[in-house]
TIVOSE-64241 format. One record per residue (C-alpha): chain; residue in three letters; x, y negated, z negated. Coordinates in steps of 0.25 Angstrom, whole numbers, plus 5000, padded with zeros to 4 digits. Example, Ala and Ser with C-alpha at 12.3 -4.5 7.8 and 13.67 -1.06 7.14 Angstrom:
{cadena = A | residuo = ALA | c1 = 5049 | c2 = 5018 | c3 = 4969}
{cadena = A | residuo = SER | c1 = 5055 | c2 = 5004 | c3 = 4971}
This chain:
{cadena = A | residuo = MET | c1 = 5548 | c2 = 4671 | c3 = 5741}
{cadena = A | residuo = HIS | c1 = 5544 | c2 = 4678 | c3 = 5754}
{cadena = A | residuo = PRO | c1 = 5540 | c2 = 4672 | c3 = 5767}
{cadena = A | residuo = ASP | c1 = 5526 | c2 = 4678 | c3 = 5766}
{cadena = A | residuo = ASP | c1 = 5523 | c2 = 4675 | c3 = 5752}
{cadena = A | residuo = LEU | c1 = 5508 | c2 = 4673 | c3 = 5749}
{cadena = A | residuo = THR | c1 = 5505 | c2 = 4660 | c3 = 5742}
{cadena = A | residuo = MET | c1 = 5496 | c2 = 4664 | c3 = 5730}
{cadena = A | residuo = ASN | c1 = 5489 | c2 = 4655 | c3 = 5720}
{cadena = A | residuo = ASP | c1 = 5479 | c2 = 4656 | c3 = 5709}
{cadena = A | residuo = ALA | c1 = 5467 | c2 = 4652 | c3 = 5718}
{cadena = A | residuo = MET | c1 = 5471 | c2 = 4663 | c3 = 5728}
{cadena = A | residuo = ILE | c1 = 5471 | c2 = 4674 | c3 = 5717}
{cadena = A | residuo = ARG | c1 = 5459 | c2 = 4669 | c3 = 5711}
{cadena = A | residuo = ALA | c1 = 5451 | c2 = 4670 | c3 = 5724}
{cadena = A | residuo = LEU | c1 = 5457 | c2 = 4684 | c3 = 5726}
{cadena = A | residuo = LEU | c1 = 5452 | c2 = 4688 | c3 = 5712}
{cadena = A | residuo = THR | c1 = 5438 | c2 = 4682 | c3 = 5715}
{cadena = A | residuo = GLN | c1 = 5437 | c2 = 4690 | c3 = 5727}
{cadena = A | residuo = HIS | c1 = 5443 | c2 = 4704 | c3 = 5722}
{cadena = A | residuo = ALA | c1 = 5442 | c2 = 4704 | c3 = 5707}
{cadena = A | residuo = PRO | c1 = 5432 | c2 = 4694 | c3 = 5702}
{cadena = A | residuo = GLN | c1 = 5432 | c2 = 4699 | c3 = 5688}
{cadena = A | residuo = TRP | c1 = 5445 | c2 = 4693 | c3 = 5686}
{cadena = A | residuo = ALA | c1 = 5444 | c2 = 4680 | c3 = 5695}
{cadena = A | residuo = ALA | c1 = 5441 | c2 = 4671 | c3 = 5683}
{cadena = A | residuo = LEU | c1 = 5452 | c2 = 4675 | c3 = 5675}
{cadena = A | residuo = PRO | c1 = 5464 | c2 = 4666 | c3 = 5673}
{cadena = A | residuo = LEU | c1 = 5475 | c2 = 4667 | c3 = 5684}
{cadena = A | residuo = GLN | c1 = 5490 | c2 = 4665 | c3 = 5683}
{cadena = A | residuo = ARG | c1 = 5501 | c2 = 4668 | c3 = 5693}
{cadena = A | residuo = VAL | c1 = 5512 | c2 = 4676 | c3 = 5686}
{cadena = A | residuo = ASP | c1 = 5526 | c2 = 4671 | c3 = 5688}
{cadena = A | residuo = SER | c1 = 5535 | c2 = 4682 | c3 = 5692}
{cadena = A | residuo = SER | c1 = 5548 | c2 = 4685 | c3 = 5700}
{cadena = A | residuo = GLY | c1 = 5541 | c2 = 4695 | c3 = 5708}
{cadena = A | residuo = THR | c1 = 5541 | c2 = 4693 | c3 = 5723}
{cadena = A | residuo = ASP | c1 = 5530 | c2 = 4702 | c3 = 5729}
{cadena = A | residuo = ASN | c1 = 5517 | c2 = 4699 | c3 = 5721}
{cadena = A | residuo = ALA | c1 = 5511 | c2 = 4687 | c3 = 5715}
{cadena = A | residuo = MET | c1 = 5504 | c2 = 4690 | c3 = 5701}
{cadena = A | residuo = PHE | c1 = 5493 | c2 = 4682 | c3 = 5695}
{cadena = A | residuo = ARG | c1 = 5488 | c2 = 4685 | c3 = 5681}
{cadena = A | residuo = ILE | c1 = 5473 | c2 = 4686 | c3 = 5680}
{cadena = A | residuo = GLY | c1 = 5469 | c2 = 4683 | c3 = 5666}
{cadena = A | residuo = SER | c1 = 5477 | c2 = 4690 | c3 = 5655}
{cadena = A | residuo = GLU | c1 = 5476 | c2 = 4704 | c3 = 5659}
{cadena = A | residuo = LEU | c1 = 5478 | c2 = 4705 | c3 = 5674}
{cadena = A | residuo = VAL | c1 = 5488 | c2 = 4702 | c3 = 5685}
{cadena = A | residuo = LEU | c1 = 5486 | c2 = 4701 | c3 = 5700}
{cadena = A | residuo = ARG | c1 = 5497 | c2 = 4705 | c3 = 5710}
{cadena = A | residuo = ILE | c1 = 5497 | c2 = 4702 | c3 = 5724}
{cadena = A | residuo = PRO | c1 = 5508 | c2 = 4702 | c3 = 5735}
{cadena = A | residuo = ARG | c1 = 5515 | c2 = 4689 | c3 = 5738}
{cadena = A | residuo = HIS | c1 = 5520 | c2 = 4694 | c3 = 5752}
{cadena = A | residuo = ARG | c1 = 5517 | c2 = 4704 | c3 = 5762}
{cadena = A | residuo = SER | c1 = 5529 | c2 = 4714 | c3 = 5759}
{cadena = A | residuo = ALA | c1 = 5523 | c2 = 4715 | c3 = 5745}
{cadena = A | residuo = VAL | c1 = 5509 | c2 = 4719 | c3 = 5749}
{cadena = A | residuo = ALA | c1 = 5513 | c2 = 4734 | c3 = 5750}
{cadena = A | residuo = LEU | c1 = 5521 | c2 = 4734 | c3 = 5737}
{cadena = A | residuo = LEU | c1 = 5509 | c2 = 4730 | c3 = 5729}
{cadena = A | residuo = SER | c1 = 5499 | c2 = 4739 | c3 = 5737}
{cadena = A | residuo = LYS | c1 = 5508 | c2 = 4751 | c3 = 5733}
{cadena = A | residuo = GLU | c1 = 5509 | c2 = 4746 | c3 = 5719}
{cadena = A | residuo = LEU | c1 = 5493 | c2 = 4746 | c3 = 5718}
{cadena = A | residuo = ASP | c1 = 5493 | c2 = 4760 | c3 = 5724}
{cadena = A | residuo = TRP | c1 = 5502 | c2 = 4766 | c3 = 5714}
{cadena = A | residuo = LEU | c1 = 5503 | c2 = 4759 | c3 = 5701}
{cadena = A | residuo = ALA | c1 = 5492 | c2 = 4767 | c3 = 5695}
{cadena = A | residuo = HIS | c1 = 5500 | c2 = 4780 | c3 = 5698}
{cadena = A | residuo = LEU | c1 = 5511 | c2 = 4775 | c3 = 5688}
{cadena = A | residuo = ASP | c1 = 5502 | c2 = 4773 | c3 = 5676}
{cadena = A | residuo = GLY | c1 = 5507 | c2 = 4779 | c3 = 5663}
{cadena = A | residuo = LEU | c1 = 5521 | c2 = 4774 | c3 = 5663}
{cadena = A | residuo = PRO | c1 = 5527 | c2 = 4770 | c3 = 5650}
{cadena = A | residuo = LEU | c1 = 5527 | c2 = 4755 | c3 = 5653}
{cadena = A | residuo = LYS | c1 = 5515 | c2 = 4747 | c3 = 5657}
{cadena = A | residuo = ILE | c1 = 5513 | c2 = 4745 | c3 = 5672}
{cadena = A | residuo = PRO | c1 = 5502 | c2 = 4737 | c3 = 5679}
{cadena = A | residuo = THR | c1 = 5488 | c2 = 4743 | c3 = 5679}
{cadena = A | residuo = LEU | c1 = 5480 | c2 = 4739 | c3 = 5692}
{cadena = A | residuo = ARG | c1 = 5466 | c2 = 4733 | c3 = 5690}
{cadena = A | residuo = TYR | c1 = 5462 | c2 = 4729 | c3 = 5704}
{cadena = A | residuo = ARG | c1 = 5468 | c2 = 4731 | c3 = 5718}
{cadena = A | residuo = GLY | c1 = 5463 | c2 = 4721 | c3 = 5729}
{cadena = A | residuo = HIS | c1 = 5467 | c2 = 4718 | c3 = 5743}
{cadena = A | residuo = VAL | c1 = 5467 | c2 = 4703 | c3 = 5748}
{cadena = A | residuo = ALA | c1 = 5464 | c2 = 4703 | c3 = 5763}
{cadena = A | residuo = PRO | c1 = 5464 | c2 = 4699 | c3 = 5774}
{cadena = A | residuo = GLU | c1 = 5470 | c2 = 4685 | c3 = 5770}
{cadena = A | residuo = ILE | c1 = 5482 | c2 = 4691 | c3 = 5763}
{cadena = A | residuo = ASP | c1 = 5480 | c2 = 4706 | c3 = 5765}
{cadena = A | residuo = ARG | c1 = 5487 | c2 = 4712 | c3 = 5752}
{cadena = A | residuo = GLU | c1 = 5483 | c2 = 4719 | c3 = 5740}
{cadena = A | residuo = PHE | c1 = 5483 | c2 = 4714 | c3 = 5725}
{cadena = A | residuo = GLY | c1 = 5482 | c2 = 4720 | c3 = 5712}
{cadena = A | residuo = ILE | c1 = 5477 | c2 = 4716 | c3 = 5698}
{cadena = A | residuo = PHE | c1 = 5484 | c2 = 4723 | c3 = 5687}
{cadena = A | residuo = ASP | c1 = 5483 | c2 = 4722 | c3 = 5672}
{cadena = A | residuo = TRP | c1 = 5493 | c2 = 4712 | c3 = 5666}
{cadena = A | residuo = ILE | c1 = 5504 | c2 = 4718 | c3 = 5658}
{cadena = A | residuo = HIS | c1 = 5506 | c2 = 4709 | c3 = 5646}
{cadena = A | residuo = GLY | c1 = 5520 | c2 = 4706 | c3 = 5642}
{cadena = A | residuo = ASP | c1 = 5533 | c2 = 4699 | c3 = 5647}
{cadena = A | residuo = THR | c1 = 5542 | c2 = 4700 | c3 = 5659}
{cadena = A | residuo = ALA | c1 = 5553 | c2 = 4710 | c3 = 5654}
{cadena = A | residuo = THR | c1 = 5564 | c2 = 4700 | c3 = 5654}
{cadena = A | residuo = PRO | c1 = 5576 | c2 = 4703 | c3 = 5645}
{cadena = A | residuo = GLU | c1 = 5570 | c2 = 4693 | c3 = 5635}
{cadena = A | residuo = ALA | c1 = 5557 | c2 = 4701 | c3 = 5634}
{cadena = A | residuo = ILE | c1 = 5564 | c2 = 4714 | c3 = 5630}
{cadena = A | residuo = THR | c1 = 5569 | c2 = 4715 | c3 = 5616}
{cadena = A | residuo = ASP | c1 = 5576 | c2 = 4729 | c3 = 5617}
{cadena = A | residuo = THR | c1 = 5583 | c2 = 4732 | c3 = 5630}
{cadena = A | residuo = ASP | c1 = 5586 | c2 = 4746 | c3 = 5627}
{cadena = A | residuo = ARG | c1 = 5571 | c2 = 4749 | c3 = 5623}
{cadena = A | residuo = ALA | c1 = 5567 | c2 = 4742 | c3 = 5637}
{cadena = A | residuo = ALA | c1 = 5577 | c2 = 4751 | c3 = 5644}
{cadena = A | residuo = ILE | c1 = 5572 | c2 = 4763 | c3 = 5638}
{cadena = A | residuo = ALA | c1 = 5557 | c2 = 4759 | c3 = 5641}
{cadena = A | residuo = LEU | c1 = 5561 | c2 = 4756 | c3 = 5656}
{cadena = A | residuo = ALA | c1 = 5568 | c2 = 4769 | c3 = 5657}
{cadena = A | residuo = GLY | c1 = 5556 | c2 = 4777 | c3 = 5651}
{cadena = A | residuo = PHE | c1 = 5547 | c2 = 4769 | c3 = 5661}
{cadena = A | residuo = LEU | c1 = 5556 | c2 = 4773 | c3 = 5673}
{cadena = A | residuo = GLU | c1 = 5556 | c2 = 4788 | c3 = 5668}
{cadena = A | residuo = ALA | c1 = 5541 | c2 = 4788 | c3 = 5668}
{cadena = A | residuo = LEU | c1 = 5540 | c2 = 4780 | c3 = 5681}
{cadena = A | residuo = HIS | c1 = 5550 | c2 = 4789 | c3 = 5689}
{cadena = A | residuo = GLY | c1 = 5542 | c2 = 4801 | c3 = 5684}
{cadena = A | residuo = VAL | c1 = 5529 | c2 = 4797 | c3 = 5690}
{cadena = A | residuo = ALA | c1 = 5524 | c2 = 4806 | c3 = 5702}
{cadena = A | residuo = THR | c1 = 5527 | c2 = 4801 | c3 = 5715}
{cadena = A | residuo = ASP | c1 = 5518 | c2 = 4808 | c3 = 5724}
{cadena = A | residuo = GLY | c1 = 5513 | c2 = 4800 | c3 = 5736}
{cadena = A | residuo = ALA | c1 = 5520 | c2 = 4787 | c3 = 5730}
{cadena = A | residuo = PRO | c1 = 5527 | c2 = 4777 | c3 = 5738}
{cadena = A | residuo = VAL | c1 = 5541 | c2 = 4779 | c3 = 5742}
{cadena = A | residuo = ALA | c1 = 5552 | c2 = 4769 | c3 = 5740}
{cadena = A | residuo = GLY | c1 = 5554 | c2 = 4761 | c3 = 5753}
{cadena = A | residuo = PRO | c1 = 5545 | c2 = 4751 | c3 = 5760}
{cadena = A | residuo = SER | c1 = 5535 | c2 = 4753 | c3 = 5749}
{cadena = A | residuo = ASN | c1 = 5543 | c2 = 4747 | c3 = 5738}
{cadena = A | residuo = ASN | c1 = 5554 | c2 = 4739 | c3 = 5745}
{cadena = A | residuo = SER | c1 = 5563 | c2 = 4751 | c3 = 5745}
{cadena = A | residuo = ARG | c1 = 5565 | c2 = 4751 | c3 = 5730}
{cadena = A | residuo = GLY | c1 = 5570 | c2 = 4766 | c3 = 5727}
{cadena = A | residuo = VAL | c1 = 5575 | c2 = 4770 | c3 = 5741}
{cadena = A | residuo = PRO | c1 = 5589 | c2 = 4775 | c3 = 5743}
{cadena = A | residuo = LEU | c1 = 5599 | c2 = 4764 | c3 = 5740}
{cadena = A | residuo = ALA | c1 = 5606 | c2 = 4766 | c3 = 5753}
{cadena = A | residuo = ASP | c1 = 5594 | c2 = 4761 | c3 = 5760}
{cadena = A | residuo = MET | c1 = 5595 | c2 = 4748 | c3 = 5754}
{cadena = A | residuo = THR | c1 = 5609 | c2 = 4745 | c3 = 5757}
{cadena = A | residuo = ALA | c1 = 5608 | c2 = 4735 | c3 = 5768}
{cadena = A | residuo = ARG | c1 = 5598 | c2 = 4726 | c3 = 5761}
{cadena = A | residuo = THR | c1 = 5606 | c2 = 4727 | c3 = 5748}
{cadena = A | residuo = VAL | c1 = 5619 | c2 = 4724 | c3 = 5754}
{cadena = A | residuo = ALA | c1 = 5613 | c2 = 4712 | c3 = 5761}
{cadena = A | residuo = ALA | c1 = 5607 | c2 = 4707 | c3 = 5748}
{cadena = A | residuo = ILE | c1 = 5620 | c2 = 4708 | c3 = 5741}
{cadena = A | residuo = GLU | c1 = 5627 | c2 = 4700 | c3 = 5752}
{cadena = A | residuo = THR | c1 = 5616 | c2 = 4689 | c3 = 5751}
{cadena = A | residuo = VAL | c1 = 5618 | c2 = 4687 | c3 = 5736}
{cadena = A | residuo = SER | c1 = 5634 | c2 = 4689 | c3 = 5736}
{cadena = A | residuo = ASP | c1 = 5635 | c2 = 4675 | c3 = 5731}
{cadena = A | residuo = GLU | c1 = 5629 | c2 = 4680 | c3 = 5718}
{cadena = A | residuo = ILE | c1 = 5634 | c2 = 4694 | c3 = 5716}
{cadena = A | residuo = ASP | c1 = 5646 | c2 = 4703 | c3 = 5717}
{cadena = A | residuo = THR | c1 = 5644 | c2 = 4708 | c3 = 5731}
{cadena = A | residuo = ALA | c1 = 5655 | c2 = 4719 | c3 = 5730}
{cadena = A | residuo = ALA | c1 = 5650 | c2 = 4724 | c3 = 5717}
{cadena = A | residuo = ALA | c1 = 5635 | c2 = 4724 | c3 = 5722}
{cadena = A | residuo = LEU | c1 = 5639 | c2 = 4732 | c3 = 5735}
{cadena = A | residuo = ALA | c1 = 5647 | c2 = 4742 | c3 = 5727}
{cadena = A | residuo = ILE | c1 = 5635 | c2 = 4745 | c3 = 5718}
{cadena = A | residuo = TRP | c1 = 5626 | c2 = 4746 | c3 = 5730}
{cadena = A | residuo = GLU | c1 = 5635 | c2 = 4755 | c3 = 5738}
{cadena = A | residuo = ASP | c1 = 5638 | c2 = 4765 | c3 = 5727}
{cadena = A | residuo = ALA | c1 = 5623 | c2 = 4766 | c3 = 5724}
{cadena = A | residuo = ALA | c1 = 5618 | c2 = 4767 | c3 = 5738}
{cadena = A | residuo = SER | c1 = 5627 | c2 = 4779 | c3 = 5740}
{cadena = A | residuo = LEU | c1 = 5618 | c2 = 4786 | c3 = 5729}
{cadena = A | residuo = THR | c1 = 5604 | c2 = 4792 | c3 = 5731}
{cadena = A | residuo = HIS | c1 = 5593 | c2 = 4796 | c3 = 5722}
{cadena = A | residuo = ASP | c1 = 5591 | c2 = 4811 | c3 = 5725}
{cadena = A | residuo = ALA | c1 = 5579 | c2 = 4814 | c3 = 5717}
{cadena = A | residuo = ALA | c1 = 5565 | c2 = 4811 | c3 = 5721}
{cadena = A | residuo = GLY | c1 = 5560 | c2 = 4797 | c3 = 5720}
{cadena = A | residuo = VAL | c1 = 5552 | c2 = 4792 | c3 = 5709}
{cadena = A | residuo = TRP | c1 = 5542 | c2 = 4781 | c3 = 5706}
{cadena = A | residuo = LEU | c1 = 5550 | c2 = 4768 | c3 = 5704}
{cadena = A | residuo = HIS | c1 = 5546 | c2 = 4754 | c3 = 5700}
{cadena = A | residuo = GLY | c1 = 5556 | c2 = 4747 | c3 = 5709}
{cadena = A | residuo = ASP | c1 = 5557 | c2 = 4733 | c3 = 5703}
{cadena = A | residuo = LEU | c1 = 5560 | c2 = 4734 | c3 = 5688}
{cadena = A | residuo = LYS | c1 = 5564 | c2 = 4720 | c3 = 5684}
{cadena = A | residuo = ALA | c1 = 5560 | c2 = 4711 | c3 = 5673}
{cadena = A | residuo = ASP | c1 = 5548 | c2 = 4705 | c3 = 5680}
{cadena = A | residuo = ASN | c1 = 5542 | c2 = 4719 | c3 = 5682}
{cadena = A | residuo = LEU | c1 = 5544 | c2 = 4723 | c3 = 5668}
{cadena = A | residuo = ILE | c1 = 5535 | c2 = 4719 | c3 = 5656}
{cadena = A | residuo = ALA | c1 = 5540 | c2 = 4717 | c3 = 5641}
{cadena = A | residuo = VAL | c1 = 5530 | c2 = 4717 | c3 = 5629}
{cadena = A | residuo = ASP | c1 = 5536 | c2 = 4714 | c3 = 5615}
{cadena = A | residuo = GLY | c1 = 5550 | c2 = 4716 | c3 = 5620}
{cadena = A | residuo = ASN | c1 = 5548 | c2 = 4729 | c3 = 5627}
{cadena = A | residuo = LEU | c1 = 5547 | c2 = 4734 | c3 = 5641}
{cadena = A | residuo = ALA | c1 = 5532 | c2 = 4737 | c3 = 5643}
{cadena = A | residuo = GLY | c1 = 5528 | c2 = 4736 | c3 = 5658}
{cadena = A | residuo = VAL | c1 = 5532 | c2 = 4737 | c3 = 5672}
{cadena = A | residuo = ILE | c1 = 5525 | c2 = 4729 | c3 = 5683}
{cadena = A | residuo = ASP | c1 = 5526 | c2 = 4727 | c3 = 5698}
{cadena = A | residuo = TRP | c1 = 5527 | c2 = 4740 | c3 = 5705}
{cadena = A | residuo = GLY | c1 = 5527 | c2 = 4735 | c3 = 5719}
{cadena = A | residuo = LEU | c1 = 5541 | c2 = 4741 | c3 = 5721}
{cadena = A | residuo = SER | c1 = 5537 | c2 = 4755 | c3 = 5716}
{cadena = A | residuo = ALA | c1 = 5539 | c2 = 4768 | c3 = 5724}
{cadena = A | residuo = VAL | c1 = 5546 | c2 = 4781 | c3 = 5723}
{cadena = A | residuo = GLY | c1 = 5561 | c2 = 4781 | c3 = 5725}
{cadena = A | residuo = ASP | c1 = 5574 | c2 = 4780 | c3 = 5718}
{cadena = A | residuo = PRO | c1 = 5572 | c2 = 4777 | c3 = 5703}
{cadena = A | residuo = ALA | c1 = 5586 | c2 = 4770 | c3 = 5702}
{cadena = A | residuo = THR | c1 = 5577 | c2 = 4758 | c3 = 5708}
{cadena = A | residuo = ASP | c1 = 5571 | c2 = 4757 | c3 = 5694}
{cadena = A | residuo = TYR | c1 = 5584 | c2 = 4760 | c3 = 5686}
{cadena = A | residuo = ALA | c1 = 5589 | c2 = 4747 | c3 = 5692}
{cadena = A | residuo = ALA | c1 = 5581 | c2 = 4741 | c3 = 5681}
{cadena = A | residuo = ALA | c1 = 5594 | c2 = 4743 | c3 = 5673}
{cadena = A | residuo = TRP | c1 = 5599 | c2 = 4731 | c3 = 5679}
{cadena = A | residuo = SER | c1 = 5587 | c2 = 4724 | c3 = 5684}
{cadena = A | residuo = TRP | c1 = 5580 | c2 = 4723 | c3 = 5671}
{cadena = A | residuo = LEU | c1 = 5587 | c2 = 4730 | c3 = 5659}
{cadena = A | residuo = GLU | c1 = 5597 | c2 = 4723 | c3 = 5650}
{cadena = A | residuo = PRO | c1 = 5611 | c2 = 4728 | c3 = 5653}
{cadena = A | residuo = SER | c1 = 5612 | c2 = 4733 | c3 = 5638}
{cadena = A | residuo = ALA | c1 = 5600 | c2 = 4743 | c3 = 5640}
{cadena = A | residuo = ARG | c1 = 5605 | c2 = 4748 | c3 = 5654}
{cadena = A | residuo = SER | c1 = 5612 | c2 = 4761 | c3 = 5648}
{cadena = A | residuo = THR | c1 = 5600 | c2 = 4764 | c3 = 5640}
{cadena = A | residuo = PHE | c1 = 5591 | c2 = 4764 | c3 = 5652}
{cadena = A | residuo = ARG | c1 = 5600 | c2 = 4773 | c3 = 5660}
{cadena = A | residuo = ASP | c1 = 5602 | c2 = 4783 | c3 = 5648}
{cadena = A | residuo = VAL | c1 = 5587 | c2 = 4784 | c3 = 5646}
{cadena = A | residuo = LEU | c1 = 5585 | c2 = 4787 | c3 = 5661}
{cadena = A | residuo = GLU | c1 = 5597 | c2 = 4796 | c3 = 5662}
{cadena = A | residuo = LEU | c1 = 5602 | c2 = 4789 | c3 = 5675}
{cadena = A | residuo = SER | c1 = 5613 | c2 = 4795 | c3 = 5683}
{cadena = A | residuo = ASP | c1 = 5624 | c2 = 4787 | c3 = 5689}
{cadena = A | residuo = SER | c1 = 5618 | c2 = 4787 | c3 = 5702}
{cadena = A | residuo = ASP | c1 = 5604 | c2 = 4782 | c3 = 5696}
{cadena = A | residuo = TRP | c1 = 5612 | c2 = 4771 | c3 = 5689}
{cadena = A | residuo = LEU | c1 = 5619 | c2 = 4766 | c3 = 5701}
{cadena = A | residuo = ARG | c1 = 5607 | c2 = 4767 | c3 = 5710}
{cadena = A | residuo = ALA | c1 = 5599 | c2 = 4759 | c3 = 5700}
{cadena = A | residuo = LYS | c1 = 5610 | c2 = 4748 | c3 = 5700}
{cadena = A | residuo = ALA | c1 = 5610 | c2 = 4747 | c3 = 5715}
{cadena = A | residuo = TRP | c1 = 5595 | c2 = 4745 | c3 = 5714}
{cadena = A | residuo = ALA | c1 = 5596 | c2 = 4734 | c3 = 5704}
{cadena = A | residuo = LEU | c1 = 5607 | c2 = 4728 | c3 = 5713}
{cadena = A | residuo = TYR | c1 = 5597 | c2 = 4729 | c3 = 5725}
{cadena = A | residuo = GLY | c1 = 5585 | c2 = 4723 | c3 = 5718}
{cadena = A | residuo = ALA | c1 = 5594 | c2 = 4711 | c3 = 5714}
{cadena = A | residuo = VAL | c1 = 5601 | c2 = 4708 | c3 = 5726}
{cadena = A | residuo = ILE | c1 = 5589 | c2 = 4710 | c3 = 5735}
{cadena = A | residuo = ALA | c1 = 5580 | c2 = 4700 | c3 = 5727}
{cadena = A | residuo = LEU | c1 = 5591 | c2 = 4690 | c3 = 5724}
{cadena = A | residuo = SER | c1 = 5595 | c2 = 4689 | c3 = 5739}
{cadena = A | residuo = TYR | c1 = 5581 | c2 = 4686 | c3 = 5743}
{cadena = A | residuo = TYR | c1 = 5575 | c2 = 4678 | c3 = 5732}
{cadena = A | residuo = ARG | c1 = 5587 | c2 = 4669 | c3 = 5728}
{cadena = A | residuo = GLY | c1 = 5587 | c2 = 4654 | c3 = 5732}
{cadena = A | residuo = GLY | c1 = 5574 | c2 = 4651 | c3 = 5725}
{cadena = A | residuo = ARG | c1 = 5564 | c2 = 4662 | c3 = 5730}
{cadena = A | residuo = ASN | c1 = 5563 | c2 = 4669 | c3 = 5717}
{cadena = A | residuo = GLU | c1 = 5573 | c2 = 4664 | c3 = 5706}
{cadena = A | residuo = GLN | c1 = 5567 | c2 = 4673 | c3 = 5695}
{cadena = A | residuo = LEU | c1 = 5569 | c2 = 4685 | c3 = 5703}
{cadena = A | residuo = CYS | c1 = 5583 | c2 = 4681 | c3 = 5707}
{cadena = A | residuo = ARG | c1 = 5587 | c2 = 4679 | c3 = 5692}
{cadena = A | residuo = GLN | c1 = 5583 | c2 = 4693 | c3 = 5690}
{cadena = A | residuo = CYS | c1 = 5591 | c2 = 4698 | c3 = 5701}
{cadena = A | residuo = ARG | c1 = 5603 | c2 = 4691 | c3 = 5696}
{cadena = A | residuo = LEU | c1 = 5601 | c2 = 4697 | c3 = 5682}
{cadena = A | residuo = THR | c1 = 5601 | c2 = 4711 | c3 = 5689}
{cadena = A | residuo = LEU | c1 = 5614 | c2 = 4707 | c3 = 5697}
{cadena = A | residuo = SER | c1 = 5621 | c2 = 4702 | c3 = 5684}
{cadena = A | residuo = ARG | c1 = 5617 | c2 = 4715 | c3 = 5677}
{cadena = A | residuo = LEU | c1 = 5624 | c2 = 4723 | c3 = 5689}
{cadena = A | residuo = ASP | c1 = 5636 | c2 = 4714 | c3 = 5687}
{cadena = A | residuo = LEU | c1 = 5635 | c2 = 4708 | c3 = 5701}
{cadena = A | residuo = LEU | c1 = 5631 | c2 = 4694 | c3 = 5698}
{cadena = A | residuo = ARG | c1 = 5642 | c2 = 4684 | c3 = 5701}
């Protein structure tokens, strides 16, 4: 998917465990299938998972996650618990983490039994996350691929991506959403945000939203980045419930819509054509919920 993707296999991960965490080296090992583009994941036994950056630009994202994940303990949904932090050097020079495996299912629409209850659960989770102390925390920008920066800063790359996928979307409508939203600003202090709330990063248990994983794009910035889940994850019928619980203003809502648009067109413009069809399907679903897909 990227020119510098590192080829990883079970033998390489087994050798890594033998060197760094021999207490787990004999456990069964299985690569985890995911639409994620930054990290490779290998399940270790039934209770652990190893995550390691696939390419150079993802190295800093995982290191930041390893630095700060414990700071977010106590949220109302499960988040990963770090059990081991290691550094592979000099051959590939990157950190990796071994975490508790969060049991459950990927939170696709089929895995959620009550969409309003899921909307309420996600809203409560975001209220708690956005209230976590931010002293010394990484600020939105290079540390998280710019999720949560002022929308106006993202205009050039967003417009270029919209033009790239103009064969699939209503370009005029997409540009109108972006232009209206980019004129707005988040005037309050930045808050902790997850930055990538889509089905692959959400866990369902017994039909309920239960966990949030993959914190590589977290940082302190505009919370509308997370409110974009109203289009990137929530079923349309639950969207108003989500907004009402969070008491979002018209400005919050429009900025959230623009962040959903951004995430979809940026990923679709790069990964379509066979690079990551699973992720492209998610992007097209978001765009259909935005009434932009042709």
